[in-house]
N, C-alpha and C positions, 0 to 999 in steps of 0.2 A: 503492500500499499503505500510506502514512502520511497520508492524507487529502486529498492534492493531486488536482486535477482533471487529467485526461490533459494538457490543455493547458499547465497549470502545471508538470508533471514534464518536457514536452517543452522549455518554455521554460529550466527549470534546466539541464537537459542542453544547451541550445545556449549559455547563457551560460557554461558551464564552459571552452569553449574560450578565453573572453577573460579569465579570472581567472588571477591569479598562482596559482602552487603553495599558497601558504599561505592562499589566500582560497578555493581550490578546495578544499581540505582541510577547512575549517571548514564550508563546505556540506554535503560529504558526511558529515562526523560528525553535523550535525544532523540531515540525512535519516534517517541510520542510527539515531540515538538515537530518532527518531520511529518508525521501522519496528519496532524490539524493544521499544516500550511504554515507554521512559523518560519520553519526552514524549508526552503525550496529544494527538494530532492534531499538525499540521505546525507547526514555531516560526512566530511572526509575522513574523521576520526574513525568511524564506524566502517567505511569503504576500506580504508587501509587494515583495519583491524580483522574484517572479514576477509580481506584477499591474502593477508600474510598467513592467518589461521589455516586457510585451504591449502598452503603450499608448504608448511611444517607446523607440527602441534606444538614442538619445543620453542621455535622461535615465535610462534604464535604467542605463547603464553607469555614471553618477555614483551612484545609490541603491545599485547592487550594490557599488561600491567602499565606499560609507560603511556599508552593512550589514556587509560582511566585516570592517571594521575595528572596528566595534562589537563583533560576535561574538568578534573577538581579544581585545579588552580583557575582556569578559565571561570567557573560557577564563583569561586571565592572572589575574585578580582571584579565579577560583575556585581556581587553584592554589595561590595565596598564601595565603588565608583559609579555603579547604576549605569554602566556601559557595557558594551561587547568588544573588548580591545582587539580581537585577531581579526584580520582581515577577512579571513574565510568565513567567517560569520557575519560579514557585513549586510548580507541581505536579511537578516535577523530584524535589525532596527527597524527597517522599513514594513516588514510583514507584521512586527509586533504592534506597530502602531497603527496599521491598518485592520488588525483583529477586532478592536472594538467598533470600527465603523461597519465590519459585515457582520457581526454580530447586530448593531442596531438596524440594519437592513433587513433583517429578518423580519417576515410579517407577523403581526399580532393575531393572536387567536380572535377569529370573528366572534361576535357576539351571536347568542342563538336566539333565535324568533320562533314562538310556537302560536299557531291561529289555526282556526277551523269554521266552517260553515255547517248548519244543520241540512240535512237530506229531507226536508218536508217541502215537497212541491219543487217548482223548477225555478233555478237562480233567477233573479231580476237584476235591473240595471242598478238599484240600490245596492244589493250585493256586490256586484262587480266595482262601481265607482268608488263605495266607501270602504271596501276591503280589497277585493282580489287584484284589483288594478294596482293598488299600493304594493301587494305582495310581488307581483311581477316587476315594478319598476326597481324595487329592492333586492332584487335575487343576488346579484353580485357583491351586496354590502353585507348581508348577514349569513349566518348558517340556519338553513330554514327547515322547519317541520310543519306542515300543511297538512290536516286530516279531515276526514268526514266524521262529523259528531254523532252518528247514529245512536249511541247511548243517551244522549240528549233528547233525541227525536221522540222517544218513548214515554217522556214525561208527561205528555198529553195523549188523548186518544188517537189512535193511528190504524191504519189499514196494512198489516204485514205483508202483503204482495206488493203495495205501492211502496214501502220501505225499502223492500230488497231492490225494486226498480230505480228508485230514487238516489240510492247509494252508487250504483253504478253510472247513473245519468250525471251525478254532481262530480264524480271523479273525472270522467269524460271532459266536463266543461272545464275543470281545472286546467286539463291540458290545452283545451280549446282557447282558453283566454290566455295563455302564453307561460304558463308555469312549466319550467323545464326539470325533468328528473334528474337530470345531471348536475344541477345546482342546489334542488330542493327535493326532500323527501316527502312524497304522498301515500298516505296510508289511512286506514277505516279505523276508527277509534276503537271498536269490538274486537278488533284483530289484534289488540294489545291488551291482555289479561289484567296488566298490572293497574290500568285504569280504574277498574271495579274494585279491584283489591286495595288501592291506596284510599278509594273513597271510603271505605269501610274503617279503615285505620284512622283516618282524619275525622270521620264523624264522632269517633269517641273521644276525640281532642277538642271538639268545636262545641261552644255552648249553644243551646237551642235559640235563646234570645237574638243570638247574632244573625240567625237566619229568618226568624220571624219579622225583622224590620226591614228584609229586602224589599226594594218598592217593586220589583218586577212580579214577586212572588204576590204581593197584595194585588197587582193589577190583574194578573191571570186567575187568581184564586176567585176573584169577584165575576169573572166572566164563567167559570167552569162551576161555580157554586159546590153542592155536595159531591161532585164527581173529581174535586182535586184531589191529586194523589200526593202520597208522602214523597215520591220521587221529584215532583215540583218543587217541595219545600227545600229538598237536598239537592237542587239542581246547582246551587254556587258552590257546594263542597265537591261536587264532580268537576266542576270547571277548575277549581283551585287544584284538584287532582291532576286535571290535564296538563296545568301549567308547571307545577311543582315537579312531576315526574322526570320532566326533561333539564331541570336545573335552567331553565329559560332566562336569559338577561332582560329580554324584552317582548312585550305583549301589545300588538296592534289593538287598540281599542277606540270606541266612539264614546262619547260623554255618556250615553246609556250605560255603557258597560264599565266605567270607572267604579261604580261602587263594589262591582264583584270583583275586580282587580285589588281593591283595597282590603276587601273581605280576604282574598288570597294571601296578600301581605300579612294580615292580622293572623290567620291560620298557622302559616310558615313561622312567624316569631313565637307564637305559643308553643307550637311544636317543639321547636329548639330550644325555648327556655325551659319547658316541663323534661325533655328526655335527651338534651345533649349537653349537659353541664355537670360539673363536679366529678367525683371520683367513682360513683356509681356508673356514669356514662362510659367513663375508661374502662371500667372492667368489662363491661357488656360488650362494647365496640372497638376497644383499643385505643380511642380517641375521644375528644370532647369537641369536636368539630361540629358546627351546624350540619343537619341532614339536608335542609333545604336553602335554596338561594331565594330571596326576596326579589322579586322581578320588577322591572320598571315599566311605565306605560310609554308604548311608541305612539305617539299622538300622529293621526293623519294630516298630512300636507294641505289637505283641502278642508275647510270648515263648513262647507255648504253640505247640508244633507237632503237625498232625495226624497221627497214627501209622496204621499198616496195622491193619484190622478184625480180620486174622488172627494178628497178632503187633504187641502193644503196644510193642516195643522197636524196631521197625523203621518207617521214615518211609513214609508212604502213597505208592505210586509206579504211575506208568502202565505201566512195563516189567514189575511184577509179574505172574507166569504166571496167578494166580488172580483173576478179575474181582471175588470176593467180599471180596477184601482193600480194596477202594476203594468210594466213592462217587463216581458220575460226574455231571457237572453235568446230563447228559440223561436220567439215569435215571429212569423212570416212579415214581409213587408206590408202587406195587407192588414194584417193585425195591429201593427204598429200603428199604422196611419189611422186606423178605425179608433183605435183608444184615445190617442191624442186628439182627435176629432171630437171625441164625446166627452174628454175630460172636462171637470168643472172649471167654470169661470165667472166672471162677474158682468155686469151691465156698463161697466164703466169704460170711458175712451181711452185708448192710449195702454202703453206697457210700463209698469212700473216695477221697482225693485226695493225691497226693504219696508215696504209699507205694510204694517201690521194689519190693516184692514183689508189688503188683497194678498193673502198667503199664496193663492194660486198662481198670480203672476209672477210672484217672486220664485215659485217652484218650477214652473215652465223655464223662465230664464237660467235656472241652475242646469236643468235638465239640457238645455241649448248649449251652456257654456261646457258642460261635460262631453256633450257630443260632438264638439268642434274643436276643443282644446284652445279655446279662448276666452280672456277674462270677461267676467260679466259686465264690466265697465265699457269695454271697447263694443259689445255687443249692443247694449242698450242704447249707445248713441244711433245705432242703426235701426232699432226696432221700437223705440220709444212713441213713435207717431202711428204705429201700424194698428189695424183692427185684430181682433182675435181671428177673424177668417183669414187675414192676411198673414198673421204670425204662426199659427199652428202648423200649417204646411210646412214652414221653414224647419221648425222643430222636427216634425216626423221625418223630413227628407234627411236632414242630420243623423238621426238615431239609426235609421234604416242603413244608411251608409257605414255608420260607427259599428254596427253589430254584425254586418255582412261576413267579415272574416271570421268571426267567432263561429257562426253557424256553420261556414264551409268547414272550418277546421273541425268542428264537433262531428260532421258527417265523415271525415276521415278517419278520426279515431275509432268511432263506433263500428266502421267497417272491420277493424282488426282488434276485435275483444282480448285477443291471446297477448298482445302488447300492452293493453291496459291491465290486465291480470298482473304481468310482469312487474310493471311499473308499481302496483299496489303491494306485492309480495316483497320486492325489495325495500320499499318504505317500510313496512311492518318489520321486517327484519331488524332493519337499523333502528327503528322506534323501540322495538322489543329488547335490544341490547342496553341502552340507556335506561328505560323505563324499568326493567327488571333489577337492575343494579339498585337505582333509588328505592324500590320497594324493599328490596332486602335492606338497606341499611336503615330504612323506617322501622321495620320488624325486629332487626337487632336491637336498636335503641329503646324499644318499647318491651324489649325482654322476651321475645319470641326465640325459640328454640329451632335451629334448622335440623331436617333428616340427617344430615353429615354430622353434627355435632354429636346427635344421640348415638349413631352408628359408632363414630369414634369412641365414645364413653364405653360402649357395651364392649368393644374389642379390647379396650384397656382393662375393664374388670373383670 
């Protein structure tokens, strides 16, 4: 590795048995310096040492001793004067000063991002512009894990057949929207058993009143009435497991998800305080380091939210009863045009932005801005004097053009289901490797005994 021939390296190894400790140490240091690049090629001391040894074992011993002693003097002089005095080592000075620079150039570990979307219905433009497009744009920046959160989908009444279909459809849309499996891991939540396992562990460490005050639970519970499930109440703990399993640094969130992320941080902090401190933790795990990392929010670059086409005050949602309230990513051009044509508007003249009395005008301008990749202010100068009849076709045409490549790519992906299956399998394998390790650490911290530990104790007994 350092430039010596196989024979020379063999001789040095053979000589090592005849050297004193200090002499052997010098040879090893010189070899190591050459290996890591501090010396360009093998030191001449070692070359002469090797060549002399191959010619005569007796003369090799004397040369070896002399070379080692000279090397020791070099090292001693270097320590005293902080320089390398021999010309043969002049290249060391430049290489040594370059070493810190090369170390500094090494890339830092990318921060890990985790996020997912529920497979309930077809993804719509609110999902795309609010989340998935951000994932695609940042693929080269972060280490990404994107999954289909099918365990979350069953917290409300659902059709099993439709769930199976929606999972594969969502995975295909991930690829169609531009997520690259070479840069981001894509997997299905239920394909990683640690999600459900860690949720139970965290359930036992999370106070009930923390969950009862969650805003989304209160809203959905009112809609479902007596049919509300324990799973809906426990939804935030499952979400915390999704994040904490992967030691995520960043989590893309909108304003409506900030409360859930804060709960995740609270759960992580509480668990680490209860189970990862003091001598007891060291005895159980061999360390008192925290099990979970507290993630930070990765806020969207865009502040505009895509709202319902039927009510500009409510967010566009897959669970809304009317399909006219949303534009699905797989809608045809005619369907998109018809939905925008029939979307709710007002009777006022002109188009405004930011007027609380005209939320639908603001929403359509946000949709137009997202579809054209142009700022609202620039568009407003062009359309502020238009009527609704003139403005709506512009929005529809822009959205049709924006979604056309996604629909075409989706058709390609679904024609080769084996490729999609391979992507999900690779993603699940990568996710399982990280998630199972975190789940094991959590169980060790809580005092669970592994089967391997029981087996070893039985054998010893």
